[in-house]
N, C-alpha and C positions, 0 to 999 in steps of 0.2 A: 333230506327231501324234503321240499311243500309242497302244499299241493297247487298242481301247476292252472291255469286257464288257460287256454289252447284257442290260437284265433286258426277259422278251417282255410280250407281251399273251397273255390265252387268249381263252379260247370254249368253251363247253361247250354244246355238241351233244348231243344226244340218245344219240348213240350210240359218242359216247366212255366209255373208263375213268378209272380213276385209277393208268398206271404213270407218267407225266412227274413227277405229286407222288412216288409210291413208288420208284421204282427213281432215275428224276432229278433227285431233288430238288425240282421246281419250288417254291417258294413261294407256292401258290393254293391259295384254298379254299372253287373250285367243289369238287361230291360231284363233277362229271365234268369232268374237263378234259379235254375232246377234243383240243382241238389250242391250241400253242404257235407266234409266233409269232416266230421269234428274231432274226428280219434284217427289218423292216419299215421302209415309209414312209407306209403303204399307210394311210387314212383311218378304214379300220374297226378298224385296229389297228397301236398305235405304236409301236415298242422305245425303249427309256430305255436309255441312259451313264450305266452303275452308280459312271463308277471317275474318278479324275481330276478335273483341274480343270471339266470337263464334265460333270461331275455330276448326275444329275437332270433335265438335257435331251432330248427327243425327237430322236430322228436326225437326223430334219426338221429342225429347228429348230437342232441343231450346225450340220447341213448349210448352211444358210441362214445363218449368222453365220461360219461358216469358209471358204465360198466353193466351186460346182458341183467344183473344181479337184479337193479330197479326191474325186470321184469316180473321175476317170481323163478322158484324152481317148476312150478306147472309148462310155463314157456320154454324150459331148458328143450323138449323135444320136438320144436318148428329150428328150422334152419332162420328161419325168418320172423320180423315182427307179424302176432300171429291171427291177428283182427282189422274190421276198419270199420267203425260204427259213423254212419250219417243221418241227416236229416233232406227228406225228398220232399217234392212239392210237385203234386201230379198236377197240375192244370188243366193234360189234352191227356191221352191215354197215352200210356208205355208200350210198346211193341212189344206183340209176345213172342218168351223167347223164352233160354233156357242156360242154363250154366254148368260144364261139364266136372265130373269128381276128380279127384285127385292124381290121379293113374294116367287118366284121358289129358288132362291139363298139363302134368308137366311133358308127357310127351306129342306131344300137338302145337302144344301155347308156351312152355318153360316158366308157367308158375302157377301157382297152385290151385284147384278146384273150386268151386264156392257153393258151397252150402250159407246160408242166409235164415234170419230171421226176422220177421215186420209187425211192430206192433203202431197199429194207427191212432195218432198219434190226434188228428183229427176227420171230418170228412162232410162234403156234401149232403145235402139229404136226398137218401138213393141211390148213393153210391157203389158199388161191383166195383169187385178184383179178377182173376182169372185166377182158377187154383187147380190145377189139373184136370183129369178126360172127367164127363158128367159115366164115361163105362170103361174100358178096355179095348182098345183097338190095336190090327194089325197092324205092322212096317206097309204095307203098300197099301192099306188103308192111308196110313196117314201120310205119306208120299201122292199119294192120290187127294188127298181135302188141300196137301198145302199148295198144289198143281191148278187144282181147278177153286181156289180160294173158299174156302167150304168147310175150312178149322173148324172156325168161330163154334159150328155146330154139333159138333163134339167137348169141346171143353166144358169144363164149368164155372158160372159163372155165383161168383158170392157178396150175394149184399153184407156191406160191412156196417160197423157202427165207432163209436168212438170209444180204445180199449178193446177193440178185439187184436187177437194174435194170430199168425200164421208163423207155421215152422216149415220152412222149402230147401227141403234134402236135394244135393244138387242131382242133377236128372228131370227135379218135376219143373212142367211147364206153368209158367207162370205168367202176368203183367198185372203191373199196377194200372186201375181204373181211373178217372179225370173225376177231378171232386174230391182226392184222399191225400194228407199230408202224413208222410211214415216218418218212425225212426225204424232205418234197418240199421241191425250189428250183424254182420256178415266174416264170412271168412278172408282176408286179403287177398281178393286177385280181385281184375276186374275185367277178367274172361265171361263175355254175352253172347249168345249165337241167338241173332234174332229169327227167326222164323218167317212172323208178319207182320206186318209195320202202318195198313192200311191204304194202303195206296201213298204217303207223305214224300215229301223229299227233300234234302237237308241243306243248309245255305248256300251249298251251290249252286241251286235248280233241280240237282242229279236225283236221282229215287235211291232212299239212304238202302245201305250194301244189306242183305240176306245172309244169313251163310246157313241154307237149309239140310247144305252133306255134313258138315259135322252135328247141326241140329239134329237130324239121323241117326246116326250112332252114338248119340248120350241121351235122349229125355225117355222114360219110362213111362207108357207108353198107357197111363192106367188111372183111376182117383188117386189125388195124393190122399197121404196120411196124416190126419190130423193131430197134432200136440194133443195129450192128454190137460183137461183145466187140472188147477191146480190151486189151494184153499187158500187164502187171503190169511196171513198169519199178526193176529192183534198184539201189539207193544205198548209199553206204554210211552204212549209220544206220538208214539207212530203205528202206520200196518205196513204187511210187506209182502209181497204175491211172485211167485217163481212165473216167469214166463214159459224163460226154455231153461235147457241143458245138455250139450250134446259135448262133443272131444275136444270142440273148438272154443264154446264159451258157454259163459252163463250169467244167464242175465233174469233181475226182479225188477219189479215195480215198485215204488217208493211212495206211501203219501203219508210227511209229515205234517202234523198238526203241530207240535212243538218242536221237539228234540229226536233224533234220532242219532245213536253212536254205533258206531260201524267199524272195521280192522280191518288198514291193508296186510296180511302178516305175511313171511318168509313165502309163501306159495306165490302168490300173484299182486298184478300191479288193481289198481283198481281205477273205472272211468267213472266218472258220472255226469250224467247228461240232464239237464233241468229242463223237462215241458213246461212245467207251471211255476208261478211266485221267485221270490228271489233272496232265496237262500243263502248262511255265512255259515262256511265249511270249516272246519278251523282244525286242524291238526300240527304238523310242524312251523304254522306260519298258518294262515287266513282267507281266506278269497271270500269279496261280495259277490257273490254270482247273482244272474239275472235269468231267466226266460232264455234259453234254446243255447245258455253257456254252456261248456265239454271243462270238465278240471279230470287232469291227469296225477295220477297217486302212488307215487310209486311203490311194489312190495319192496317190506319191510318196514315203510313209515311210522307203525304203529296206530292205534285206536284213532278216532279223527271224529268229528259234529257233524252231522251237519244240521243248521240251526234256524224255523223261522217254519211260517205255513207251505210248503209244496207237493209238485208232484215231480221227480225222477226216475229218470233210469238204471240203475246198479248194474253194471257188467263188465267179470273178472271175466278168468281165464280157466 
């Protein structure tokens, strides 16, 4: 089990920009590169292994070939691959939306719900995002504000800066604002209910579909609960900060000055997403990574190092 460099799947949603291609070197011919699905076994966009013995296989195919033990014992409770990691370039505002919880999503959509975390990789000066409500409202008021297009009067617009973290529990109303580049760690789901979309039309020239009735069923009509701030831990050659921890994923931001050592034990695979720098990742093999690269390290691979000045997102289950 060597460190596996992954090639992402891409999405060209209408609100996307070009930074993933221009700044992160993503090899994509889309005019707009809204999202790159960096670690994905989802049917709507699969990551592909780009190096070594298993080059050319999708991550799903590799897991089927190698066995689910490469995911780790903490993944045994999940029927499918548990998470999906993306880079998102919001050139324009995303729709105001909500994701259902597991029970509702399985019953109505046939897949898991979606709890997620955002890490602000970069943003324009003055950028904001939408995160829950300013205050609690009733279901009747929610329905009325959707109907008369006044919903944004009661939603919570939050100014953002590089390095900010938002934990978005299923049921939380949210929207990424224009000028924000985000790393998103989420449950392995692609179920989104749009509530408001600024009157935009899709590629077919028709207004994009809204999912108002489903959104009414699942939206928590109150302010969002912020994830508590955690301290930065200093180590020899690097520092590390816990960004979020929940039943689906645990995510850290790691600033490496010279060298950091980690371990992919029997409990979980490790995912490394490079945000800055050109680190060398060495374990049972070596990957010369660059900004924007995603590396999968199977459970039980043992100790590995991330060497060279860089910033990475480390995710485990």
